[in-house]
VODREN-47420 format. One record per residue (C-alpha): residue in one letter; x, y, z. Coordinates in steps of 0.25 Angstrom, whole numbers, padded with zeros to 4 digits, always signed. Last residue first. Layout:
N
AXYZ...
***
This chain:
522
X+0499+0489+0498X+0500+0475+0499X+0515+0475+0499X+0521+0463+0493X+0530+0453+0502X+0527+0440+0494X+0520+0434+0505X+0513+0446+0509X+0508+0449+0495X+0502+0435+0496X+0496+0437+0509X+0488+0450+0503X+0484+0442+0490X+0478+0431+0499X+0471+0441+0508X+0466+0449+0495X+0460+0436+0489X+0455+0430+0502X+0448+0442+0504X+0443+0444+0491X+0437+0430+0492X+0430+0431+0505X+0424+0444+0501X+0419+0439+0488X+0413+0426+0494X+0405+0435+0505X+0400+0444+0494X+0396+0432+0485X+0386+0427+0496X+0390+0414+0503X+0385+0416+0517X+0373+0426+0518X+0367+0422+0504X+0369+0407+0509X+0361+0408+0520X+0351+0417+0514X+0349+0406+0503X+0349+0394+0514X+0338+0401+0521X+0329+0402+0509X+0332+0387+0505X+0328+0382+0520X+0316+0390+0518X+0313+0383+0506X+0316+0370+0513X+0307+0374+0524X+0296+0377+0514X+0299+0364+0507X+0298+0353+0519X+0295+0340+0513X+0304+0343+0501X+0315+0348+0510X+0312+0337+0520X+0313+0326+0509X+0326+0331+0506X+0331+0330+0520X+0326+0316+0521X+0333+0312+0509X+0346+0317+0513X+0345+0311+0526X+0343+0297+0519X+0354+0300+0509X+0364+0301+0521X+0378+0303+0515X+0381+0315+0523X+0372+0319+0535X+0363+0330+0531X+0365+0345+0530X+0352+0352+0527X+0348+0365+0521X+0347+0380+0525X+0342+0379+0538X+0343+0364+0543X+0358+0364+0542X+0364+0377+0537X+0370+0375+0524X+0383+0380+0518X+0395+0377+0527X+0389+0364+0532X+0385+0359+0517X+0399+0364+0511X+0410+0354+0513X+0411+0343+0519X+0398+0335+0519X+0385+0335+0526X+0376+0331+0515X+0368+0343+0510X+0352+0346+0508X+0353+0360+0503X+0343+0371+0503X+0339+0378+0490X+0337+0392+0491X+0347+0396+0480X+0358+0401+0489X+0355+0386+0495X+0358+0378+0483X+0369+0387+0478X+0377+0386+0491X+0374+0371+0493X+0378+0368+0477X+0391+0375+0480X+0395+0363+0489X+0406+0368+0497X+0419+0359+0495X+0410+0347+0494X+0408+0332+0499X+0400+0318+0497X+0390+0327+0490X+0375+0326+0494X+0370+0340+0492X+0355+0342+0490X+0346+0354+0485X+0333+0361+0490X+0319+0365+0486X+0324+0367+0473X+0321+0379+0461X+0332+0389+0467X+0342+0378+0467X+0340+0375+0453X+0342+0390+0448X+0354+0391+0456X+0361+0379+0448X+0360+0386+0436X+0371+0380+0426X+0364+0366+0429X+0369+0352+0425X+0361+0340+0423X+0347+0338+0428X+0347+0325+0436X+0332+0323+0441X+0328+0316+0453X+0313+0315+0456X+0305+0307+0444X+0318+0300+0440X+0319+0294+0455X+0316+0280+0452X+0328+0275+0462X+0335+0269+0451X+0334+0280+0441X+0339+0292+0450X+0351+0283+0453X+0354+0280+0438X+0353+0296+0435X+0363+0297+0446X+0373+0288+0442X+0372+0293+0427X+0375+0308+0434X+0387+0303+0442X+0397+0308+0433X+0393+0323+0432X+0383+0334+0430X+0373+0341+0439X+0359+0345+0443X+0351+0334+0451X+0335+0338+0452X+0328+0331+0463X+0313+0331+0465X+0303+0328+0476X+0288+0325+0472X+0287+0313+0478X+0293+0317+0491X+0294+0305+0501X+0299+0294+0490X+0305+0305+0482X+0313+0309+0494X+0318+0295+0497X+0323+0293+0483X+0329+0307+0484X+0339+0302+0494X+0345+0293+0484X+0345+0304+0473X+0352+0314+0484X+0363+0303+0486X+0365+0300+0472X+0370+0314+0472X+0382+0310+0480X+0390+0323+0475X+0403+0316+0475X+0399+0306+0467X+0397+0316+0454X+0386+0323+0448X+0389+0338+0450X+0378+0343+0459X+0365+0353+0459X+0356+0345+0466X+0342+0349+0467X+0328+0347+0476X+0315+0349+0471X+0301+0348+0475X+0298+0363+0480X+0302+0367+0467X+0308+0382+0471X+0301+0394+0465X+0310+0406+0460X+0311+0421+0463X+0313+0420+0477X+0309+0433+0484X+0298+0428+0492X+0307+0418+0499X+0322+0417+0492X+0330+0423+0482X+0341+0414+0478X+0356+0418+0481X+0366+0423+0470X+0381+0424+0469X+0383+0413+0478X+0396+0409+0486X+0407+0398+0487X+0414+0398+0501X+0428+0405+0504X+0435+0398+0515X+0449+0402+0517X+0463+0394+0521X+0475+0402+0520X+0477+0405+0535X+0477+0390+0538X+0473+0384+0550X+0476+0369+0550X+0477+0359+0539X+0466+0349+0543X+0457+0356+0554X+0459+0369+0545X+0455+0361+0531X+0443+0355+0539X+0438+0370+0544X+0441+0376+0530X+0432+0365+0525X+0420+0368+0535X+0423+0383+0533X+0420+0381+0517X+0424+0385+0503X+0439+0383+0505X+0450+0392+0500X+0464+0390+0502X+0472+0403+0501X+0486+0407+0498X+0489+0393+0496X+0503+0387+0499X+0499+0383+0513X+0489+0373+0507X+0500+0365+0500X+0495+0352+0505X+0481+0357+0503X+0486+0359+0488X+0490+0345+0485X+0478+0339+0493X+0467+0345+0485X+0467+0337+0472X+0469+0323+0481X+0459+0327+0491X+0464+0327+0506X+0462+0315+0513X+0452+0313+0525X+0452+0322+0537X+0439+0329+0534X+0433+0316+0528X+0429+0318+0514X+0426+0303+0511X+0431+0306+0501X+0444+0316+0499X+0447+0328+0507X+0448+0342+0502X+0432+0344+0500X+0429+0352+0488X+0430+0366+0482X+0444+0371+0487X+0450+0385+0484X+0465+0387+0482X+0469+0401+0482X+0484+0403+0477X+0489+0417+0476X+0500+0419+0465X+0511+0429+0469X+0522+0419+0471X+0520+0413+0458X+0523+0398+0459X+0510+0392+0455X+0510+0377+0458X+0498+0377+0468X+0490+0383+0457X+0493+0374+0448X+0491+0361+0457X+0477+0367+0461X+0472+0367+0447X+0465+0352+0448X+0459+0357+0461X+0451+0368+0454X+0448+0380+0463X+0462+0388+0463X+0462+0402+0465X+0474+0408+0461X+0477+0423+0463X+0485+0430+0456X+0492+0442+0464X+0499+0451+0454X+0497+0446+0441X+0506+0443+0430X+0509+0428+0435X+0494+0424+0434X+0494+0418+0420X+0507+0413+0419X+0506+0407+0431X+0495+0399+0427X+0501+0394+0414X+0513+0389+0422X+0504+0383+0431X+0497+0375+0422X+0509+0370+0415X+0515+0365+0429X+0503+0360+0432X+0502+0351+0420X+0515+0344+0424X+0528+0341+0416X+0529+0354+0409X+0534+0360+0397X+0535+0375+0392X+0535+0384+0379X+0537+0372+0367X+0537+0381+0355X+0523+0378+0347X+0522+0393+0342X+0510+0396+0351X+0520+0391+0363X+0520+0377+0368X+0518+0369+0381X+0522+0356+0384X+0516+0348+0396X+0524+0335+0400X+0519+0325+0410X+0504+0326+0410X+0497+0317+0418X+0485+0307+0413X+0490+0295+0421X+0492+0285+0410X+0493+0294+0399X+0505+0301+0403X+0503+0314+0397X+0510+0324+0388X+0505+0339+0386X+0506+0348+0374X+0503+0362+0374X+0501+0374+0365X+0500+0366+0351X+0497+0375+0340X+0484+0372+0333X+0481+0386+0330X+0471+0389+0341X+0481+0382+0351X+0483+0367+0353X+0485+0358+0366X+0492+0344+0364X+0490+0332+0373X+0499+0320+0375X+0497+0307+0381X+0483+0307+0381X+0475+0295+0386X+0469+0283+0378X+0478+0273+0387X+0481+0264+0376X+0483+0275+0364X+0489+0286+0373X+0483+0298+0367X+0486+0311+0360X+0477+0323+0366X+0475+0334+0356X+0469+0347+0361X+0465+0360+0356X+0461+0358+0340X+0452+0369+0337X+0438+0366+0333X+0432+0380+0338X+0426+0372+0350X+0439+0367+0355X+0445+0355+0349X+0451+0342+0356X+0459+0332+0348X+0461+0318+0354X+0472+0308+0349X+0475+0293+0347X+0463+0286+0353X+0466+0271+0350X+0457+0265+0341X+0468+0255+0335X+0467+0263+0321X+0469+0277+0328X+0459+0285+0335X+0458+0301+0336X+0448+0308+0346X+0443+0321+0341X+0439+0331+0352X+0426+0343+0353X+0422+0344+0341X+0410+0355+0342X+0395+0348+0343X+0390+0358+0354X+0391+0347+0364X+0406+0344+0360X+0410+0335+0348X+0419+0322+0349X+0425+0315+0337X+0431+0301+0338X+0441+0299+0327X+0448+0287+0320X+0438+0275+0320X+0443+0267+0307X+0431+0262+0298X+0435+0271+0286X+0436+0282+0296X+0427+0282+0308X+0424+0292+0316X+0418+0292+0330X+0409+0303+0334X+0405+0312+0346X+0395+0319+0352X+0393+0307+0363X+0381+0300+0368X+0383+0290+0356X+0396+0291+0347X+0392+0295+0334X+0400+0287+0324X+0407+0296+0312X+0411+0288+0299X+0421+0294+0293X+0418+0302+0280X+0434+0305+0276X+0430+0320+0274X+0422+0320+0287X+0434+0313+0296X+0443+0322+0289X+0435+0335+0292X+0433+0330+0306X+0448+0328+0308X+0450+0342+0302X+0441+0349+0311X+0435+0362+0307X+0439+0376+0314X+0429+0386+0321X+0435+0398+0323X+0443+0404+0333X+0447+0418+0335X+0440+0420+0351X+0446+0406+0354X+0459+0413+0356X+0467+0401+0362X+0481+0405+0368X+0484+0390+0369X+0491+0392+0383X+0479+0401+0387X+0468+0391+0382X+0476+0380+0388X+0477+0387+0402X+0463+0393+0403X+0461+0407+0407X+0449+0414+0410X+0448+0428+0413X+0436+0433+0423X+0431+0445+0419X+0418+0438+0412X+0414+0432+0424X+0413+0418+0423X+0400+0410+0426X+0391+0419+0419X+0386+0408+0410X+0392+0416+0398X+0405+0415+0405X+0404+0401+0407X+0401+0398+0393X+0412+0407+0388X+0421+0401+0397X+0417+0385+0392X+0418+0389+0376X+0432+0394+0378X+0437+0381+0385X+0431+0372+0375X+0445+0366+0372X+0447+0364+0387X+0460+0361+0392X+0461+0364+0407X+0469+0374+0415X+0460+0385+0421X+0461+0398+0425X+0450+0409+0430X+0455+0423+0430X+0450+0435+0439X+0454+0448+0439X+0449+0452+0453X+0438+0463+0455X+0428+0455+0463X+0419+0451+0452X+0432+0444+0445X+0435+0437+0458X+0419+0434+0459X+0419+0427+0446X+0431+0419+0449X+0424+0413+0460X+0410+0411+0454X+0419+0403+0444X+0427+0394+0454X+0413+0391+0461X+0406+0386+0448X+0420+0379+0445X+0419+0372+0459X+0404+0370+0459X+0403+0361+0446X+0405+0364+0431X+0397+0365+0418X+0403+0376+0411X+0418+0371+0412X+0431+0377+0417X+0444+0371+0421X+0455+0370+0430X+0453+0382+0439X+0462+0392+0444X+0454+0405+0447X+0464+0417+0446X+0461+0430+0452X+0470+0442+0452X+0474+0448+0463X+0478+0463+0464X+0474+0464+0478X+0468+0476+0486X+0454+0471+0482
***
């Protein structure tokens, strides 16, 4: 590498159980670190359990220890969790001393506190039985404020509520010493911030903003300004406005799209998605616009013309399953799997409906569906309505999709739209051929129809059932299809190719930036 590029992976938040975009962003950051770049992950959200989340991600091997993690709220508060000790809560002590009546809320780790008959406080604990937040109520049962605590019992955030709308009007954030470092005023009718007051450690007013994006930009610029060529790689659409708002000339802006760029019904000439439109309107201001598939690039060029700053870098796999004689695992020949977020976008109900026909034809067939999401109650109801309790199983979230794909005969994708579908790549890299609807984007770029999987007509449940039945009735052919999928994925989506494309993208972007600034590349 000739440049002095420093990589800043711009997200909005991090959490333990996240979907494909976050997983891909972390793999990307790890590769930057492994390639010799100094690498940061930037987040802007408030989370009192931030330190616990980061430690768990590192423990699970999802974040390279060489990566520096910076969060705006942690940075502004100068939090030093290594020196913190558990702190007793004064409100809980008072409630205990006055012998308040505690009424446990069914299905929640929470209690309502009644002091001499008056409902005063709602007490919520996390899964580890540590205090999470306290809600306070006045005599008319209006919620007046919410206090949020970190895992050590320190007060980190207080939201003062609009009584009638039950929405925050003002939120104040506190450091380790109980000193406010940020207060934000909100319009409770629309939830928009209209004044942000940033205080120093002595309580003096340091800056005032009328938009959240301006505070975030100010903080981000303070982080990157001392680096020769800071490369911002933005994967989160909620953080796009921050990256686009950065004014430092030497900053290199790389925008990475993980989804379809048009709104439902996803016509290639349809209306641009709301969160994507502002950035696409300013696409020429980007140093690089990264897409995940050649198919989407072709549609971009049809719509926006040929542009030198549009590139394609698909996802990659670090490991591929051994197949044939070298395989160390045994597939369950009557098992299909789906690993997905449970949302209406994924149309998992289509797979369940198709499996009714499958189970009638292949009584021993099973379908495991792994994931979490809002659609879970509806999916459980559908399984019961179709009397599929002995055939379709909702299994919850998994941290090990490779293991699940390795035991399955095949997997299924029924989404309305994707940006790439990491699930297809993971499935076929682990020897489970994919049956997928013909949607934008991913299936046509990854699956060789009839050889490594099947691409079927979009929204055709009947055809979906037929292909699943074929897989179960032709197990040897399905297994060979999976072996072919592994070979194809290994050839086209390996780590070295991914690294080479990224290094070329970064070095070219730095070279172009130097030329624009009139800096010699020598």
